N, C-alpha and C positions, 0 to 999 in steps of 0.2 A: 716686402714693402721698406723701403729705408728707415723712412717717418713719417710717423701720425700723427698729424696738427692736433694737440693735447690740450688743453689751457689747464695752464697751472691752478690747482684748488686744493687750495690751503685755508684754514680758519684763521683768521686775526688775532691777534691777543684782543683779552676781555676790558684790556681797555681801549683798543682802538675801534670795537665793536659798539662799545654804550655809550662812544662816541658818537659813533656814526648813529645810531640810533634816536640821539638826542637834535641833535641838528641836519641841516640838509647838508649834502656827502662835496666835499670840495677836495676834487681832484687837481695839483697840478699838470694844464696840459702839455703833452708831448712838444718841443719844440720843432718845427721843421721848415724847410727851406723845397719847393721843386722847382725842375725847370724839363723843358722836352728837346730830345737832341732832334735836327733835323732827317733823321731818319722814322721818328716816330715816336724813341723808347720815350718811359715816362720817367723822371728821376727822382727821390725823394730823398734825403738827408737830414738828421737828425743829429745834431752836434750835442753829446752828453761824456766829460770829462771825468766823472768819477772815477773809475777803472779804466786801465788802460788794455781796454776790450770794444773789440769793433765786429757786427756784423751786418756782414752784405749778405739777399737773398735778391734770386729773381726768379719773382710770378708771371707765371704765363697762363693768359687766357685762354687755357686748353682743358681740357678735364673727357669725364666717361663719356658728357654727352653733348662732345663735339664731333665724336667718331664716327663716321659713316658706316650705313649697314655693311657687315663682313669685313669689318678691321673694329670692332668690340676685342677689347684690350691695348691698343695703339697709343694711348696717352701714358700707359702704366709702363709701357714696354721703354718708351722715352726716360721714364725716372728712374730707370738702369745704364740704359743706352748712355747719359751723359756721363758717366761716369768708368767709361770702355776707350778714354783717349781721344786725342786730336790730333790735327795738325802739328803742334809744336812740346805735345804733353802727353805722349804716349802713355797706352794703358798703365794702370797703377801710378801715375807720377800724381796724379790730381791728391787724391787721397796722402799718397807717402810725404807730400810735400804741407799739407795741412795738419795733419797729425804728428808729422815732424817738427814744425812750429810750437807744437803743443794747444792747436785747434781742434775741433770739431766742425765736419759736415753731415747732411744729409739734404731726403727730397721726401715728399709724399707727394700722389694723384688725386685728384677728388673730383666729383663730378662736373666740378666748372673751372678749376683751374691745376694747375701743380705746381709745385715750391721746393724751391732749392735754397738750401742759406751754406755760409760757413759762417763759424763766430772764431775768431784768433786776435791773439795780440795786436793791440794797431798798430805794428810798424812792418804786419805783415799783410795792410790792406791791399797796397799796390802788387802784391805775386795774386791775391783773390782777384783781383778785380783781372787781371793781365790773365788768370786761368780762366773765369767765367766767359771774358768777351773769345778766347783761344775754342774754347768749346760752342760758342753760341755761333763763330764764325766758320769753324772749320771744325766739328766733328764729325768723327771716323767712323762711319756707317759703312760696315762692309758683312758681307754675308757671315761671315766666320763670328763675328762679332754679335750680329742678331741672330740668328741660330743660336750660339750661346745663349746670350739673353732670354730668348722665346723658353728656353728648357729653365734656365732659372726662374721667372716668372710662374710656369708650369708646376714647378716645385713649390714655390710660397704657393700658388694655388692648393695645392695636394693639401698644405702644411697648414695653412689658417684657415682653407673653407671647403675643402671636400673630407680632411681627414680631422676635422674637431666637430665637437659635439655644439652644435645649433648653429654651426657654420652656413650651410647652407642655406637654414632659415635665414637668417640675419644679413648673407649677404647676396644672394640670391633671388629666393620665395618670397622674400618681404615686399620688393620693388615689382617681381613682375606682379602681383595678384593687385599692388596699389595704382601701378601705372598701367594705363591703356597704350600710352606712346613708347612705342622701342627705346627712342632716344632717352626717355628717363627709368623705361624699365631693365636695362640690358645691366648687369654688371658692372663696372668699372675696371675687376680685375681681368675682365674679359672672358672666354671663352677658347677648349683645346683648338676645337675646331677653326675659329678664327687664327688664330695663334702659327696653327700649324700652316695654316694655308697663305699665311704670308709671304709676298715677294718682295725683294730687295727696291724694287723700283716705288713700291708703294710704303714702305717706311719712309723712303730718302724723301716722297713729295709730303709726305706729313711733315719731316721733319721743315720743309720748305716752308711748306703752309703756314706751321704752326711756330717754329722756331726762329721767329724773324722780328725783330728789333721793335717793328712797332705792338707788334701782342705780348710785349714784356713789361714788368713794371722794375725796377731798380731800387730797391731801398736799402741806404744805409745809415747804420744809427750805433752812436758810440762814440769815441776818444779819436777825432778826428778834424782838422779846419777846411771848412766850408770853401772857403778861398782858394787850397790847393787842391781838392778831391776832385773841384768841377771842373778843372782842366785836366786830370788823371780821365776824369767817366770820357770826357771828349774823345780824349786820345784814343781809349782803349776799346769803345763802345761805338763813336760817335762815326767812324769811317764803313760801318759793315752795313752792307746792301740789305733791302728785306725782300724774300723771294716766295716767288706761290701766293696763291689767295687765301685766307679761310674760310671756309664752303656752311653761309647761311642755313641753319639748322631750324627746324622747327617741332617745339618744347611741349604745343601745346598741350591742354590733354581736355578731353571735352567733359562735362560734367556727369558724376555721379548720382545715378538717380537710386539706386538701391545699394544695401549693404553687400560685402562679399564674404564668401565663409568658404573655410579651406581645412583639411587634417592631413597631416603628411607626417611620414615616418620617418626617424632617424637609427639609423643602427648603433650609432655610438652613442649616444646621449642615456644617461642613467636613471633622468628624471624625464619626467613631460614640464612641456616650454607651452607658451601662449602668447601672441602675437597682436597688440593693435593698433590699425593705425588708422590717419584721417588725411586728408589732403590740409596747408597748412595756408596763410596769405602770403601776398605780396610781402616781400623784404622792404624793411621800411616804415611802412604805415604803426599805426598805435594798436590795431590788430597783432601785428609782428613781433611789437614787443612785450603788451598783454601776453601771448601765449606762448613767449619765454618763461614771462616768469609763470604762470602757473605752471610749466613743467618743470621748474625748479619746485615747485609745491608741492608738485602729486611726486617725482621722481629723485630728488636732488639730495642722498645721504639718508643717517639710521633717520634723521628724525622727518623725512618727507608723510606726506598724508599716508601713500600706498603702502612703502615698508613699514609704519606703524601699523596699519590696518589690516596686509596680508602676513605679514612675517613676525609682529607683536604681540595683538591683540586675537585674533584667530589662527596663526599658527601653521596656515595652508601651506606656505610660499617660503623658500630659500633666500630670493634675490628677486632685484624688482631693479628694472632699471629703462629712462626714458628720457623724452623729450624732444623739444623741434629741433629738428635737424636730423635726431637718431633714426640709426644707428650708424648713419655714413660719417654724418660726425658731431657737430651741435648748431647752436643757434648761428655762431659764429661764421661757418660755412654755408648757413641755409639760402635758398635762393629758388623761388619758387618759377616751377610747380616742385615743392618738396612734400614732406610728413611732418608731422609728430605723432611718435613713435613711442610706444613702450613694450619691454620684454616681464615676462615676470614666468620664470621656472618655478613650478611648485610639487606638493607632495603626493605620493601616489595615492594617499587616500582621501585628494580632496579631486573636484572635477574640472574641467574647463569654463564650464557651465557655473558652477559657484564663482571660479574665479573672475570672470567677467562681471559677472553681479555685483561683486564687491569695488573693483576697480569702476562701475558705472556709478554703483552707490555715491564714491566719494565725489563724481564728476559731479550727480546731480545735486550733492551737498554745497558744491559751489556754487551751480547755477542757480539755486533756489534761497541762500543767504550771506553767498561771499564768503570774505575774510573778516577777521576780526583786527581793528586798529592794531594789536599788540601782534599777531600771525602778519599781517604786512609789515611791517616795523623789523621782525626778526627777519624775513624775507628777503627783506630791502635791504640788511647789515650783511646778513652771508653772502648775498648775489655784489656787493659794494666790495667787500672785503676782498672776496675772488680775482675783482676786477682790479684792483688796484696789486696785487699780486703777480698778475702778469706782467704787468707795468715797471715792474723791479727791475728785469732784465732786459737786457740788449734784442735778445729773440724775442721774448714778448712784446716790446714796443716797435719791431720792426714790422711783426705778422701785421699787431692793431692796426698801422698805416699802410700797410700794401695789401689789405685786404676791403680798407675802407676805401682806397683807390679804387679797386677794381669791382667791388660791389656798388659805390655807392658813388663814386665818379671824383671824388673829394678827399684826399688823405684827414683833412680835417676833422672830419665827422668822427674820427679816432678821439677826439677832444670833446664829441658833444652828445657822444651815443649815451653813456650811463645816466646823464641826467632824462634822456625818455625813458626809461626802465625803469629807473627811481619816481616819475612822472605816474607811472600805472597805481590805480586805485582799485578797489574792491570790483567799483561797480564795472570797471575793464577785464576783471578776472571773471565775472560776470557771466558778462557781453559772449566775451570770444569761449567759455565752456557751451555755451546754448550756442551760440550761433556755425562751431564749428568740429565738436564733439559728440554729436549728434548719431544714432543709431541708423541715420538713413546714409551716415557719408562712413560709414566701418569698413576696414578691413580687418578681417579678423584669423589667423591662422592658428589651428592645434597642430604642435607637433609631439608625439608621441612615440616614448621609447620601444626600438625594435625595429624589425623588417616588416613589411606590410601582409597580411596572410595573404596565402596563394590562392588563387581564383579554384573553387568546385569546377570540377569539370559537367558541364551536361549529357545527358541523356543527347546517346549520338554522334558524342565529341563536341558538341557543342560550348560556348561559353558565357 
């Protein structure tokens, strides 16, 4: 994976934190304008002349959940193929030009979208616009490029998933246990079987279906003049025709009637681990904002409830992580059907039942008594300071605008969402804990170090 979307999470200064806790959060809105090209491409422009820097991104509404059966990993494959050359920019030229001007470029694949960006000096904007338009209109998808990048993707899967402690647990097993629908359950990175069986015709068709202007959000943030850039966008992108047709996919999940429990073995792990996951609410609802904040309270940082309980107080764990959208992303990437999930890596002298009990103890405490005003202020202050830090860069603002456009249909929601998180109260946290984090809705996996014990042969050779 060339890039993983991670919001920059830094603590604000003491003075900022104190002021946020003392008064309502006031964050300057991100200025923007939007328009749509005749071919359906949505364009978001946001001027900021603070620094001579600009970030351009293309967000395509295609991710792992859009892949047909037998084509798992195709969305991620194109994250790599998009840098393999196009009609007028052969292989290597894209990175050579961007980096030669002192810029950076990267990409990431998610469950519901694929994101490409370049951050460059503002006088290079037209160059990256030409590069992006060329690969969108005339990507060089050849047999050699496809086979080459399939090998790259497979090696990445070996490195990040197959040969990494807890890799299969986090990026394969957790989703396969929690979801009944294949569209949601299969790993975004794909399978060797599907990738090795891919034909050039299938891969080209996938590009035609999903890498078309009507399925793209172009976002430009930074030091430019919109009056000059709009005609440039029309020039480079307006003529590109739509190809193919995205397939409609059914991501609906059946109601979970009872808990699911599973024990796995990890030959590369040195310590046991446990995952707990529950299905979450629809994005944009009050429950979505409340469950996001509950995830921050339980999992975010060394001050979180579960870190303090499991690592500090009871000294049974070494690592705690989780929240809404975990482990595939965060609440920013979340779209139902999605998960509220957590991972605990625990010590050998503890056991899974003990860890589960301590996690549920913290959840039940919130269900019963909520949180104090002081705790809520501290939670909101940390969340708001993280949000503000993200907005400090052109890339951060670019992502906020692009994702708001994709998930909510309105880039302006990037300016209003923080207030919805800040409006969550103790009663909301109680309610979502009671509603979603129940024993009946629980999916639990225990991941033990080592290989599974060999089965003992029964008399007569039967097992």
